[in-house]
N, C-alpha and C positions, 0 to 999 in steps of 0.2 A: 603312826596311822594318818591316813587322809581324813581331811575334814569332810563333815557332811555336806550336802548341799540341800539348803532349807529354803523352801517356798511358801508364802502364805497366800490362801486364798478366801477371798470373802463374799459373802452375799448380804442382803440386807439384815437378816437376823443371825447370821451363823457364821463360822469361819474353820478354817483348818491348816496347820501349818504340816507340810509334807516333807520328810526327810530322806535322802536318798544317799546311798556310798559308792562310789565308783566302785566298778568291778564285782558288785554284789547286787542279786536280784532282790526284789521286792522295794517296797517305802514303807517307812515308819509315820505315825500320825498323831496329831495332838488336835483335838478338836474343842471347839468353844463355842456358845452361844452370847449374843450381847444382849446384856439386859437393858441397858440405856447408855447413852453417851460414855458415863464414866465406869461401868462395871462390866465386867465380862465374867462369864463362868465357864472355867477349865472342866469339861466333863468326862472326856475320854483321851486316853495315852494307849496306842497301840503299835507293837512292833513284832513283824513276823518272826517266826522261828530262824529264818535264814540271816538276820541282823541282829538277834540278841546278843548281849555282852559287848556291843560295840560303841554304848555311850550313847545312843541316839535318843532316846527316850529323856536324859539329862538334857542333851543340846537342844531337844524341842522346849525342854521347860525353862532353860535359860533364854532361849529366845522371846517366848510369850512373855516372860517378866521384864526384859529389855523393850520389848514393844510397849507393854501396859504403861512402863515407868515412862517412856518418851511420850505417851499419848495422856498422861495423867491419869490412867484408869486403875481402878482396883481389880483384884482377882478372886472370885469365891471358887474355892479348890473342892468341887466335888469329885474329881478323878482320884482313886485311891493313891495311884502312883504319883500324881503331881500333888496330892496333899502330903503324902509322904517325903517327897523332894524338899517342899517349903518347910516341914520340920525339921530336917535333917541341915537346913541351911539357913537359919532363922535371921543372920546378919545380911543374907544377899536378898530375902526376900520380904522383910517385916513392913517396908514402906508400901508395898503392893498386894498384900494379901489383905482382903476383906475379912 
């Protein structure tokens, strides 16, 4: 399967990651709020029906984790999907989950 294309969009207080998959309509997203320079809150992950089952939510989760780790940030997992993802991957996420 083709790897998704993921971009990050930021404003001063919020941000989102958008994932698309070549040949498939729609986009998946993961949104977050910036609580401080070192703390972000992942509050929503959404995948349209046309993209479900293709691993986009997991890819978005891995990207926000990698970016938070690189920036020295912690993540508060309010989004139910992201919270469950972190719980299923404790070794991969323990250092960034607040």
